[in-house]
N, C-alpha and C positions, 0 to 999 in steps of 0.2 A: 504494500500499500503506499503510497507515494506520501510526502511530507506534509502537503497541502491536505490530503485526505485526514491524515492523522491530526491535523490542528483542529478540524472541526469537531464539534461535540454532538453533531446530529447524523452521525451514520448509523442506521438502525440495525446493521447486522452485528454489530458490537455492543458490549457493555451490559451494566446492570439496570434497573429500572429505576427511574426519578418520578413518583407519583406526585400528580399535580395536587395543590392544595386547594381544600373548598373555596376559599376566597381568591382563587387565581382568575385574575381577567382572561386567562386563555382557557379555563375548564369548559367553557360553552361556546367557544369561537370555532366556526366552522373551518375555518382555516388550518386550525390546529390539528385536523385529523389526519393530516399528511405527513406527519413527522412523530417520532417519540425521542425524548431526550434520553440519551445513553451515555455511559461512561466508557470512555476509550481505553480502560485497563483490562477488560475482560475480552477473552476471545471464544465465547461459548458459542457452539454450532447452533444452526437453524435445525428443528426438528421438523418432521414430515407432519402432514395432517393427520395421518395415523397415530394413533397415542402408542401401538406398540411398536412402532418403527424405532430403530435405533440406528438409522444411518444418520450420518455426519451432515447430510444436505437434505433440504426438503424434499420429498418425493414428487414427480410430477407426471403428468400424462405421458404415455409414451411418444417418442419421438422427439420431445423437447430436451434442450441443451440444458446441463447445468451452468448457473452464471455465478461467477464471483462475486463477491459483496462489493457494493458500490452505491455511491451517493444517488444514483438514476432511481432508486426503490422510493424516494420520499414522497412520490406521487399516489401513492395508495390512499384509499379511503379511511382507513383505520387499522390500528395494529391490536392484536391480542397477545398479552404475555402471560407467561406463568410462573411468577417469582413465589417461591415459598421456602421456608428455612430448610427443608430437608431436600429441596428439589436439586436435580443436577446441575441446574444453573442453564437449561437448554431455554431457547426462546421459540414460541410457537407464534405464527402470524396467519390469519386468514382473511380474506377480503370480505367487505361487509356489502359487496353488491348484491343486487336483489336476484342475480342469476346464481342459482346453487345446482346447476347441472352437475354431472359427474364427470370423470376424467375424460369422456369422449366429448364433452362440451366444446365447440370451436372456441369459446371465450377462454377456457382453462381455467375456470376459477376453482380455487379451493373450497371444498365444504367445510363449514365451521364444524369442530369438535362438539359432541353433545356433552362434553364434561366442562363445556368453559363457562356455562350459566346453569343455575346461578351462583354466585362466588360463594364460598365457604373456608374454613380454616383448614380443610383436608389437602392433602400434598397433590391431589389432582385438581384443584379448584383453580380458575382463573381470574384474574382482575382486567379489566379493559379499562385503558387511560387515554386521554386525548390531551395534549399539551404540546407546546411551542418549545423546541429546544433552547437551552441557554448557551448563547454565542459568548465565544471568548471576547473580552472588551477590557482595555486598560483605560482607567479613568485619566490617567497621565498622559495617555497618547496624544500627539499633537493633532489638529484638527488637519483634515485633508484639504489641500489648497483649492480654490476654486478655479475653473479654466481660466487661462487668461492668454491674452496674446503675446508673441515672444519677438522680442528684437535680437538681431544678431547682424553683425558686419559682414559683407558679402565678400568672399575671397576672389577678388577680381585679379586677372592678369592680363597680360598683353600691353598694347600702346594705350598708357594711361593718358588722357587728356592733358594737354600742356597748357592749354588756355584756361582761365578761370572760370570755374563753375558757380556764378553769382547772376541771379537773375537772369538765367538762361531757360531754354525749355527742353523737355524730352518727351519725344513722340513716338508711340509704340505702333510698329509697322510689322504685324505678324510676330516673329520672336526677337525682332530687332528694336531698339530704343535708339532714335536719332537725337543726338545733342545739337543744338543750334544756340548760338550766341552765349552770352555771358561773360563777355570781356570786359576789362577794364582798362585804365587810361594808360596803362604800363604795357598793353599787349605789343608782343613783337610783330607777330603777323599782321598784314595790312588788309588781309579780306578772309572770306570764309570758304576758300577753295576746299580745303581739307574738313571733311564732317566725320567725327569721331562717332562710332556705333558700338552699342552694347548688347550683347546677346544674353538675354535672360535666363537660358539655360545652360550655358558654360562659362557665365561670368566672365567673357572675354572681351575686352576692347580693342576695336581695331580703326585703322583709318581709310576712309573711302574718298578717294580723289573726284571731285565733280567739275564739271565745263560748264559753259555757256555764261549767262549775265550774272556773275557772281555777285552776292550782297556785300556791302561793306560791314565791318565790326558793329555789332550793336547788343544791346541788354535790354531787358525790360520790354520785349516785344510780346507779340502773341505768335503762336504757331497752331494753325488748325488742319486737321487731316482730312482731305477730301480726294477720295479715290486714290490712295496711296501715294498722293501729292501733298507735300508740306507748304502750307500756304502761310507766309510770314508777313505780319503787317507792322508797322510801326516801330518803337523802340528809339533807341539812340546810342549814341557813342560820345562820351564827353559833353561837351555843351551843345551837340547836335540832337535834333530830334527829328524823326522821318515821318513820312506819310506816304510811302511807296510800299507796294504788295510786290513781292518775290515769290515764285512759287520753283519748288524742286521736285522733280519727278524721282522718286526712289528706284524706279526701274532702270531708267536709262542714266541717273545721276546727272541731270542736266538742268541748270538753273535757266529760269525765264523771267521776264516781265511782262505780263500780259497785258494789252491795251485795255482800259476800263474807262467807260463813260460814266457822265454824272459827276456832281461836285466831290471833291475829295473832302474827306474829314480833317481837321486840324491836325498837325502834326504833334504827335503824344507817345508818351511811354508809360509804362505801369498802369495798362489798361487791361480789359479783359475780352475775351471771343470765345463763342459758341456756336456751333453747328446746327441749324434747325431749319427744315423745309426749303433745302437749297440754298439756305442764304447764311452767311457768317454774320452773326450780332455783335457788334463792338460796343462797349459801355466803360465810360469813364476815362479815366488815366490822367495824365496832367501833361502840362507845355513846358514845365520849367518855370512859369510865372504864376500859374495858378491852376488848381484842380478842374476837373471837368464831371458832368454827370448826363451827359448827351448820349444818344443811342444812336448808332447806325448800322446799315445792312450792305453787305457786298453780296450781290445775287451770282452765284457761282453754278447755278444749274444748268446754265446754256454754256456753249462751247467757250473755250478760253478767250474769243475775240468778242465775245459779248457780254463780259461781266459788268456790272453796274453798280455803283455806290448811290446810295439813297438814306437821306435823314430820318429816322423814325419820330413821329408824332405821338407821344404817349399820353395817357389821362391817368387821374389819380395824384394823390401827392406823390413827389418825387424825392428818392433819395438826395443827400446831401452830395455835392461835390466830393470825388475821392479817386484815389489811386492806391495801387497795392493792396487791392481787394482780390476775393476771388469770386469767380461765376461758374456754376455747373447748371448743365441742361437735365432738367428732372422733368419728363414728360413734355409739355409744352410750356413749363416755367422756367425761367431763367433766375435762379436762385444765388443771390450775392450776399456775401459775409464779410464783414469787417471793412478795412482799409482806413485811409487818413486823407485829410485835406491840407495836410502840411502842418497844422495847428493841433488838432485834436485825433484821438484814435478811437475808432468806432466800435461798437459792441454789436450793433444791430443787424438785423437780417432782413433781406428785402426779396419780394418776388415779382418778377415781370412776365405778366400772362402773354406769350408771343403772339397768340391768336387775336386776342382783344386788345393787345399793346397797353394794358393797364397795370400801374405799379400798386402793390399792397405791401405794408410792413408786417412783418410777424410779431406777433407780441410775445416777449421772452419773460419767462419767471426770474431768469438771473441776468443782470446786465454785467458782470465781473470779468467776462472774457473779451478783454479788447485783444484785437488781433490786426495787424499788418504784416505784408510779406510772408504770410503763411502759404500753405496749400491745402486744398479740398478735394478730395477724391470719393466719389460715390462708391459705396458698399453696400449693396442692396437697399435697404431703406435707411440708411445712414449716409451722412457725410461726415468723412473723417478728417476733422482739422488738425493739421500736423503743424507743429513749430510756430514759428512768427516771434514777432517782437509785440510786448504789451504795454510800450511806453516806458517800462522800467527796465526789463531785461528780456533777452533772448529765450523762447521756450524749448524745450524739448518734449513735451507731454502730447499725446494724442486725444484729441476731445471728439468723440463720436455726436454727431447732431441727429436725433430721431427726426425724419422727415413727416414722420405720421403724428407723432405727438408734438411736434416742433419743440422740443427741450434738448438740453445737452445732457447725455448721460455719461459721464467719465467712467472709464474701465482701466482695470488692471493690465500693464504691460511689463512683462518681466523680461529678462535677458541683460543685454547691454544696448542700451538705448544711444541714440547719437547726443551729442552734446546740443546744447542749446544753439539755435540757429533760425536764420529766416532766408529769405531769396533763394530757396532750394526748388526742387522739382520732385513731384512723385507721380507714380505711374501705378495703376493695377494691374496684376498678372497671376493668374493660376492661384487665387486666394493669398497672393503675396502683395505687399505694398512696399515698392521698392522707393528709396529716398535717395537723390543725387545732390551732393555738394550742399552749398549754403554759403552763409557769411554770418558770422557773428560780430561785426563792427569792428574786429579786429584781423581776423582771419578768414580765407577764403578756402574752402574745403573742396577736396577733390575725391572724397570716399563714397562709397555706396552703402546703405543699408537696408535690410529687409525686415519687415514686419510680418511675421507669420501668422494669418488670420485664420488658418484651419484649426489651431488650437483654440480660437475664441467662437468655437460652433455653438455656444450658446445665444451668437445673436441672432435674432429671429431670420429665417430663412424665406423672405417675402419675395414672390414672383410677380407680383403688380400690387400697386397700391397708388394712391392719388394724394396730393399736398391739399389739406383742406385750410382755407384761409378764414379767418373771421369776418 
C-alpha cells in the first residue's frame, strides 16, 4: 500500500471500528453511509458473506476477480461490521442495496447475513454504524495559498535591442512581437531601418531589415495592426511632433506612406488609438504646449490610396484633455483609463460609444488609483492595468479592472515582478502577459517579464459580456 493510502484514515479494508457517538452530527448524515472510520494499525481480513467461511478474502460469485483493498470501495451505501471482544477481528460487509438476489444476480450483490440483526452481546452479533472518517489535521499547519498569478523574467537571448524601450510599441503578429520606436534624444541610429522582433515561443530577439519609406526616430506614437500591416501615427523625437502615417507590411518588410485625403489631425504624441469598423480611432495626446481631447478617425477599410481622415463630433460630457492614458476596444466601446493634462494625474475612466459617438464617465467606488504612462490589456472581462506613474512613484502592481462590475479588484501576483516603471508595453499571448522595457525616471529598461495568468484561473472565464453604464 502506498504511503498516500497509509496516511488516510478512511481505508475501509483495514483497522478496528470507531463507533459514532449519539450526538455526532454525522450519525444521521446520508453521506456518511459511504465510509467507515477505521484505524490503520490493524490488517484484519475481510470475511465472506457466509458465516462459516474461513477464507481470507470475501467470497464472490463465480467468475469475479479478487480485488486488493483500495480507497475505491468508499462508495458503498453502508458497511456492516462485527466487532466483539471474543471476535477474531474479521470484518464483514454487505450491501444495503434493495437487490438481494443470489450469486447468479447480474449486480453481484451480497446477501446480508441473518445473524446481523438484531444486535446482541453474543459473539455472533453485529452492529451497523454510519460515520464520517476523521481525516488527519494539523491545527498548526499553514493555510494553503490561494491561486495567484506569477511573475518571472523571460530568459531572452539573441540580438537584444540596442535602442531604448521607452514609450515604444509592441505589436503581436502571429508569434512575433514587433518593436517600434521608443528612442531617446541620445539615439545613435538615425532611422528605423532595422526592426527588432521577439518570438514569444523561443524568447529570441532578432533584427529584420526593412526597406521603403523608412520613418524617422520617434516615441509616444501609436501602432495599430491592420491585416498584418503596422500602421504608425504621430509620436515625436526631441522637440519634434509628427502627424504623418507610416505603414509597414510585415510580410514584405516594406515601409510606405499611403496618400490620405481629408484634414490631418494636429501633430501629437502620447495619444491612443483603437481599430473599430474599418477605422482607426485616435483620442487625445499632447502637442508639446497643451493636452488634447479630440477624437479622429482614419478610414483604412478601402485600398491604401483611399484612406481618409475625419474629425469626430461627439456628444455627452467629454473627458478632460489628456495624454499618456490608455484606450482599449471593448465591444463597441473605447474605454479610456487615466492620463494627465500636464498638471493633474487622473483616476477617472471614460467610455466612448463608437456607434453613437457618445461619451460616458464610469462612476468609480475608489479614486485612489492615479495612473499615467501605464498599460492596459484586456483579459477576458478585465482590463489589467500594469505599472505607470501615480504622481509620487512608479508602480509595479497589476490592477485588474472589472468591466462588468466597473470596479478595481486588486489580486495577488507572486514570483519576481518587474521593478516600478512606466512607458512600457504589454501584449497578451497564450494566457501570458508580456511586459517589455519601460522607464522609471532614471533608467530605461530592455528586459522582458512574463505574468503567467494560467495560475490565476480563478478569474471568471467570461465568453461574452457587455459594459453597462449608468
